Each structure stands twice: as C-alpha cells, then as structure tokens.
C-alpha positions in Angstrom: -22.0 -39.6 -34.4 -21.9 -36.3 -32.5 -18.3 -35.2 -32.0 -17.0 -34.5 -28.5 -16.6 -30.8 -27.8 -14.2 -29.2 -25.3 -16.2 -27.3 -22.7 -14.9 -25.6 -19.5 -16.8 -28.1 -17.4 -15.5 -31.2 -19.3 -14.1 -34.0 -17.2 -10.5 -35.0 -17.6 -11.5 -38.3 -19.3 -13.8 -36.6 -21.7 -11.2 -34.0 -22.8 -8.4 -36.6 -23.1 -10.5 -39.1 -25.0 -10.9 -36.6 -28.0 -7.2 -37.0 -29.0 -6.2 -40.2 -27.2 -4.9 -43.0 -29.4 -6.4 -46.1 -27.9 -5.0 -48.6 -30.4 -1.5 -47.2 -29.9 -1.9 -47.3 -26.1 -3.0 -50.9 -26.1 -0.2 -52.0 -28.4 2.4 -50.1 -26.3 1.1 -51.5 -23.0 0.4 -55.2 -23.2 -0.8 -55.3 -19.6 -3.6 -52.8 -20.4 -4.6 -54.8 -23.5 -4.7 -58.1 -21.5 -6.8 -56.5 -18.7 -9.5 -55.3 -21.0 -9.7 -52.0 -19.1 -10.7 -48.9 -21.0 -7.3 -47.4 -22.0 -8.4 -43.8 -21.3 -9.4 -44.7 -17.8 -6.2 -46.5 -17.2 -4.1 -43.5 -18.6 -6.0 -40.9 -16.6 -5.8 -42.9 -13.3 -2.4 -44.6 -13.6 -0.7 -44.3 -16.9 0.5 -40.7 -17.0 2.0 -41.1 -13.5 4.0 -44.1 -14.9 5.2 -42.1 -17.9 3.0 -43.9 -20.5 2.3 -42.0 -23.7 -1.4 -41.2 -24.6 -0.4 -41.0 -28.2 2.8 -41.2 -30.2 5.1 -38.2 -29.5 3.4 -36.9 -26.3 5.7 -37.6 -23.4 3.8 -36.7 -20.1 7.1 -36.7 -18.1 8.8 -34.3 -20.5 5.7 -32.0 -20.5 5.8 -31.8 -16.7 9.6 -31.2 -16.7 9.1 -28.2 -19.1 6.1 -26.8 -17.2 6.9 -27.0 -13.5 3.7 -25.0 -12.6 1.6 -27.9 -14.1 3.6 -30.4 -12.1 3.3 -28.4 -8.9 -0.4 -28.3 -9.3 -0.6 -32.1 -9.8 -2.5 -31.8 -13.1 -2.6 -34.6 -15.6 -0.3 -33.3 -18.4 -2.2 -34.4 -21.6 -5.4 -32.9 -20.3 -3.6 -29.6 -19.4 -2.0 -29.5 -22.9 -5.3 -30.0 -24.7 -7.3 -27.6 -22.5 -4.6 -24.9 -22.1 -1.1 -25.7 -23.1 -1.6 -26.0 -26.9 -3.2 -22.5 -27.1 -0.4 -21.2 -24.8 2.3 -22.8 -26.9 3.6 -24.7 -23.9 6.9 -26.4 -23.9 8.1 -28.9 -25.2 5.8 -27.8 -28.1 6.4 -24.0 -27.6 7.3 -21.5 -25.0 5.5 -21.2 -21.6 5.8 -20.1 -18.0 7.9 -22.1 -15.7 8.6 -22.5 -12.0 12.3 -23.2 -12.7 14.7 -20.7 -11.3 17.1 -18.6 -13.4 20.8 -19.0 -12.5 21.3 -15.5 -11.0 19.3 -14.3 -8.0 17.6 -10.9 -8.6 17.8 -7.8 -6.4 14.0 -7.9 -5.8 11.4 -10.6 -5.6 8.0 -9.3 -6.5 5.6 -11.6 -4.6 1.9 -11.9 -5.7 -0.2 -14.1 -3.4 -3.1 -14.7 -5.8 -6.5 -16.2 -5.3 -8.7 -14.0 -7.6 -8.3 -13.6 -11.4 -10.4 -10.4 -11.6 -7.6 -7.8 -11.5 -4.6 -10.1 -11.8 -3.6 -9.0 -15.3 -3.3 -5.4 -14.2 -1.3 -6.4 -11.2 1.2 -8.5 -13.4 1.4 -5.8 -16.0 2.3 -3.1 -13.4 5.1 -5.4 -12.1 6.6 -5.9 -15.6 6.4 -2.2 -16.3 8.8 -1.2 -13.6 11.6 1.2 -14.5 13.8 -0.9 -12.2 14.2 -4.2 -14.0 16.3 -6.4 -11.7 13.5 -8.5 -10.4 11.7 -11.8 -10.5 7.9 -12.2 -10.2 6.6 -15.1 -8.1 2.8 -15.7 -8.3 1.5 -18.3 -5.9 -1.9 -19.7 -6.6 -4.3 -20.0 -3.6 -7.5 -20.3 -5.6 -9.9 -23.1 -5.9 -9.8 -24.2 -9.5 -7.7 -23.0 -12.4 -8.8 -19.4 -12.9 -5.6 -17.9 -11.6 -3.4 -20.3 -13.5 -5.3 -19.6 -16.7 -4.5 -15.8 -16.3 -0.9 -16.3 -15.5 -0.2 -18.8 -18.3 -0.6 -16.4 -21.1 2.2 -14.1 -19.9 5.3 -15.1 -21.8 8.1 -13.7 -19.7 10.9 -15.7 -18.2 10.9 -13.5 -15.0 7.5 -14.9 -14.1 7.4 -18.0 -12.0 4.0 -19.6 -11.3 3.7 -21.6 -8.0 0.9 -23.6 -6.6 0.5 -23.1 -2.8 0.7 -26.6 -1.3 -1.5 -25.6 1.6 -4.3 -23.8 -0.2 -6.8 -21.7 1.7 -4.8 -22.0 5.0 -4.4 -18.5 6.5 -1.0 -17.0 5.8 0.3 -20.1 4.0 0.4 -18.5 0.5 2.3 -15.5 1.7 4.8 -17.7 3.6 5.3 -20.0 0.6 6.2 -17.0 -1.5 8.8 -15.8 1.0 10.3 -19.3 1.2 10.6 -19.5 -2.6 11.9 -16.0 -3.1 15.5 -15.3 -4.0 15.8 -11.5 -4.0 17.6 -9.3 -1.5 14.4 -7.4 -1.1 10.8 -8.5 -1.2 8.0 -6.5 -2.8 4.5 -7.8 -2.2 1.6 -6.9 -4.4 -1.9 -8.2 -3.6 -3.6 -9.5 -6.7 -6.1 -6.6 -6.8 -3.6 -3.8 -6.3 -1.0 -2.4 -8.7 2.3 -0.5 -8.8 3.2 2.7 -10.6 6.2 2.4 -12.8 8.7 4.0 -10.4 7.7 2.1 -7.3 10.7 -0.3 -7.2 13.3 2.3 -8.3 12.1 4.7 -5.6 12.0 2.1 -2.8 15.2 0.4 -3.6 17.0 3.7 -3.8 15.9 4.9 -0.3 16.4 1.4 1.2 20.0 1.4 0.0 20.6 5.1 0.7 19.4 4.8 4.3 20.4 1.2 4.8 16.8 0.6 5.7 15.2 -2.8 6.4 11.9 -1.5 5.2 10.9 1.3 2.9 7.5 2.7 1.9 6.1 5.4 -0.3 2.7 7.1 -0.5 -0.2 5.5 -2.4 -3.5 6.0 -4.2 -6.8 4.4 -3.3 -8.7 3.4 -6.4 -12.1 1.8 -7.2 -12.8 -1.4 -9.1 -12.2 0.5 -12.4 -9.0 2.1 -11.3 -10.4 5.5 -10.7 -8.8 7.5 -7.9 -10.8 7.9 -4.8 -8.1 9.3 -2.6 -4.3 9.8 -2.3 -2.7 9.0 1.1 0.5 11.2 1.6 0.8 11.0 5.4 4.3 12.5 5.7 4.1 15.0 2.8 6.3 15.4 -0.2 9.4 16.0 1.8 12.9 14.6 1.4 13.2 10.8 2.1 14.0 10.1 5.8 13.8 7.5 8.4 11.1 7.1 11.0 11.4 5.6 14.5 9.0 3.7 16.7 7.8 6.7 18.6 6.7 8.5 15.4 5.2 5.3 14.2 3.3 4.9 17.4 2.1 8.5 17.3 1.1 8.6 13.7 -0.3 5.1 13.2 -1.0 3.3 16.5 -2.4 6.2 18.5 -4.7 7.2 15.6 -5.8 3.7 14.6 -4.8 4.5 11.1 -2.5 2.5 8.8 -1.0 5.4 6.9 2.0 3.3 5.9 -0.3 1.2 3.8 -0.7 -2.4 2.9 2.2 -4.8 1.9 1.6 -3.7 -1.7 3.1 -0.3 -0.6 6.3 -1.5 1.1 9.7 -3.0 0.3 11.3 -5.2 3.0 14.7 -6.8 3.3 14.4 -10.6 3.2 17.2 -11.0 5.7 15.5 -8.6 8.1 12.2 -10.4 7.7 13.8 -13.8 8.4 15.3 -12.4 11.6 11.8 -12.0 13.1 10.0 -14.9 14.7 6.4 -14.9 13.3 6.7 -11.5 11.8 3.0 -11.3 10.9 1.8 -12.2 14.4 1.8 -10.0 17.5 2.4 -11.3 21.1 2.0 -14.9 19.8 -1.4 -14.2 18.3 -2.4 -14.5 14.6 -4.0 -11.3 13.3 -7.1 -11.6 11.2 -7.1 -8.0 9.8 -4.1 -5.9 10.8 -1.4 -8.4 9.7 0.6 -5.6 8.0 0.6 -3.4 11.0 1.8 -6.3 13.1 4.7 -6.7 10.7 5.6 -3.0 11.1 5.3 -3.3 14.9 7.7 -6.3 14.9 10.2 -4.5 12.7 10.4 -1.5 15.0 10.4 -3.6 18.1 13.5 -5.4 16.7 15.3 -2.1 16.3 15.3 -2.4 12.5 15.4 0.7 10.3 12.5 2.0 8.3 12.6 4.8 5.7 9.9 6.7 3.9 9.4 8.9 0.8 6.4 11.0 -0.2 6.3 9.8 -3.8 3.0 8.1 -4.9 4.1 4.6 -5.9 1.2 2.2 -5.7 -2.6 1.8 -5.8 -4.8 0.1 -3.2 -8.0 -1.0 -4.8 -11.3 -1.0 -2.9 -14.0 -3.3 -4.3 -16.9 -5.5 -3.2 -14.9 -8.8 -3.3 -12.0 -7.8 -1.1 -11.6 -9.5 2.3 -11.2 -6.2 4.2 -14.3 -4.6 2.8 -16.5 -2.7 5.3 -19.0 -4.9 7.0 -17.3 -8.1 5.8 -16.8 -11.2 8.0 -13.5 -10.0 9.4 -14.3 -6.3 9.6 -14.6 -6.3 13.4 -11.1 -7.5 13.8 -10.0 -4.4 12.0 -11.5 -2.5 15.0 -10.5 -4.5 18.1 -7.0 -5.4 16.8 -6.2 -1.7 17.0 -6.8 -1.8 20.7 -4.6 -4.9 20.9 -1.8 -3.1 19.1 -2.4 0.0 21.3 -2.1 -2.0 24.5 1.0 -3.8 23.2 2.7 -0.4 22.3 1.7 1.1 25.6 3.4 -1.7 27.5 6.6 -0.9 25.6 6.4 2.8 26.5 5.8 3.8 22.9 2.5 5.4 23.9 2.3 7.2 27.3 -0.8 6.9 29.6 -2.4 10.1 28.5 -1.9 9.2 24.9 -3.3 5.7 25.5 -6.5 7.2 27.1 -7.0 9.6 24.2 -6.6 6.8 21.7 -9.0 4.6 23.6 -11.6 7.4 23.7 -11.2 7.7 19.9 -11.7 4.0 19.4 -14.9 4.0 21.5 -16.4 7.0 19.8 -15.4 6.4 16.2 -15.2 2.6 15.9 -16.6 0.5 18.7 -20.0 2.2 19.3 -21.0 2.8 15.6 -20.4 -0.9 14.8 -21.5 -2.7 18.0 -25.0 -3.6 16.6 -23.4 -5.4 13.6 -20.6 -7.1 15.6 -21.7 -8.0 19.2 -18.2 -9.2 20.1 -17.3 -5.5 20.3 -19.4 -5.2 23.5 -16.8 -7.2 25.4 -14.2 -4.6 24.7 -16.5 -1.7 25.4 -17.4 -3.2 28.9 -13.7 -3.6 29.7 -13.3 0.2 29.0 -9.6 0.1 28.3 -8.7 -1.0 31.8 -5.2 -2.4 32.6 -3.9 -3.9 35.8 -0.6 -3.5 37.7 0.8 -1.0 35.3 0.2 -3.3 32.3 -2.4 -3.2 29.5 -2.0 -6.7 28.0 -3.6 -8.3 31.0 -4.9 -11.9 31.1 -8.4 -10.5 31.3 -7.9 -8.5 28.1 -6.2 -11.4 26.3 -9.0 -13.8 27.0 -11.5 -11.3 25.5 -9.2 -10.9 22.5 -9.0 -14.7 22.0 -12.8 -15.0 22.3 -13.3 -12.3 19.7 -10.9 -13.9 17.3 -12.8 -17.2 17.7 -16.0 -15.3 16.8 -14.4 -13.9 13.7 -13.2 -17.4 12.6 -16.7 -18.9 13.1 -18.2 -16.0 11.0 -15.7 -16.6 8.2 -16.5 -20.3 8.2 -20.3 -19.6 8.0 -19.7 -17.1 5.2 -17.6 -19.7 3.2 -20.4 -22.3 3.6 -23.0 -19.8 2.5 -20.9 -18.9 -0.5 -19.6 -22.3 -1.6 -22.0 -24.7 0.1 -19.1 -26.5 1.9 
C-alpha cells in the first residue's frame, strides 16, 4: 500500500489521517463508535472543537492555549502540529511564538501589517536588531492562506506576537487591529516589505522625548527588491533635530505634492495622540486610497500636536513590482488626485495662500494630471474643474462629488484587478 505523503496542498483530513489513532478515538468516544462515522471525519469536523484527543497524549485544547496565534486563526490544532508545529517545536512539545502578552508594557510597539511573505524575514530581522530594545513586535496577518504565518512561526523570540486579522482584506482593518492590540507608549509601523536601520528606534524615541513630540520622523533610503539603494531622501538636511509646524509642512509637502516625511515605516507616533484623533487616517470624512499617511500627518498638525524631525537615515522604503503603490497600479490615480484634495483642504485652513494654491495646482496639471490622463480617464474630471473654488472655499460640493466619483472608479478598478488575479 502506498504511504500517505505530506504535501503543501494536502487536505486537513489527509494530513491528520497519517498519524490519527482511529482505534483509540473509537474506544475513547463511544458515541462515535456507535454511529459508524469515520473517526477522522468526526474529529476534523467536530471532535477537536469538543476537546477530543486524536491520539493518546495530544490535547487539542492545550495546544491552542499554548499557541494563541493558531487559535486566533481558527486552525485545527492536530493538523497545524503535523504540518508546521512539530518542525517549529511548538508548545506544549517545544517553544513557539505566542499571541499572549508579557506582563510589562513596552515603550514601543513595532507594528507590522503583513500580507506578503516575500520580504517579511528582512522586516522582522530589522526590528529585532534595534539598538533600542524596549519593544514588542506585533505582526497581524492579512494574507489569504498561511504563507505569512509560516514565515513568522520560525522566529523564536518572546517579543514577537503573531495575530490574525479578524477582518482580512478589509481596507484599514489590519492596521487598526494592530493599534487596538498594541501596548506601547509609542507606535512604530513597518510595512512588510520595508525595513529599519539599527538606530531607527533609538533616534526617534530620543527626539520624541526631547521635544515632547507626538510624532517624530527621520530620513530614509529608497531601495529596490534586492535592497540596493536607489535614492536617499533627506528633505530637511543633516541639521540638528527640531520641530516643524503646519505652515512648513504645507509648504514642503502639500504645496509640492511630495511626501518627503515618508511612509508610516519612517515615523514614530504617540499612541495616546493617535487615539485623540477621530479617524486619523481619513481626511474630511473620506477614506484615502493612496495618501493615507499624508492624511495622518494633516490630522496631527490640524489637532495642534507636535511633530519633530531629524536628518539621520533610519529606514528603507522598498520599491518593487508587487507593491500596491507601484506606478500604473490600480490605485495609482488616487496618488494624483488626492494631492489636490489635500491641497484644497489645507487652503481652506489658511495653511496655503491663494497664490501658493494656484502655483501648486499648475504643478499638478503639468506634472501629474496631463501625463497620466490617457491611462486614468477619471483625471479628466479634475482637469475640467481647473482648480476652481466657490465663495472663498476650495472644498466645494462640486469638487467633493468629483472626488467621490473618482474614488468609486478606483474601487471598481481594484475589484477588477483582484478578480483578474485570483479569479474571485
């Protein structure tokens, strides 16, 4: 008889059956024996949830208690142990990652919203290698399948907590779940394809505390898919650390349509400050599709919170073909017209004066709108509006209706792209 072999595409029943003790299961569970049902089928569908043992000595409830990431993912414990846990020396038969919380809260929660396995090892390693060591690492899995979990599981470090996003693939849900579960005074995001340089945390915590800042950021590298440097963004130079106000932010970022502060991988933010804000990653009640990070910075400045900067290079933003923000990707147009949205929002607050607004709009038309209109027809609506306001305001109902229609177009394009990619 050919022996069953474990393969990545094996079904749960097939994997469990290899080491399942059917005579033991029947003798331990008289109701199963009387029913005549296949004991493996009973265990996989009902038994493990009821705490029944698949063989002597394997307690499914105890396995889930020791491996909270497996419990959070809703995985059948004996299957997980056979496919992954045994090799990983999972508790109660060895050490393993856990979603349980250590007793003392750390200064920093490093938050990794993960949905790709490709660069995740480098990301995790860069977090563990920080010279500032008072942190926890929370990795929330937003992937379809178990690729992310498989990468995380091999890291044997008690500071790592694996979480399973309960609302997978819902925009913003993975990020918000990490914030909810974090315990640090400060939050340090890292996207799963980015990484930190060793002094990132020590640098950011130092200037946040020195200036009593609610957010701190440093300079960053841009790297390719192999980690080779493409550019270094040092927008404010290698000067002494200092604070920045909303007017400088508006002039250096909003009026130039250029996020020189960088992505969330490049910042440190106070959790208390973040929780003060209603919908911190939205702007004017609208969900951003591309410039979520810039919306956060706008909301921080608008709330009068303090932001500090330092010129040190502390992180690396990776550009690669699979990233959501890639040029000509499904959401790329939002990375153009959302700059106008932010510009109009800032102009209504007096951060950008009329002459600065007109200059910024002219730059948008020449450098972004017109070169991309053939690929993204929704940009024509903004071109036809030509930056007009009404009654001394720029966030007019006419403009907002165009913005909402453009966001709907983006959402439809994302859905089509997902169907083309996955078939569903």
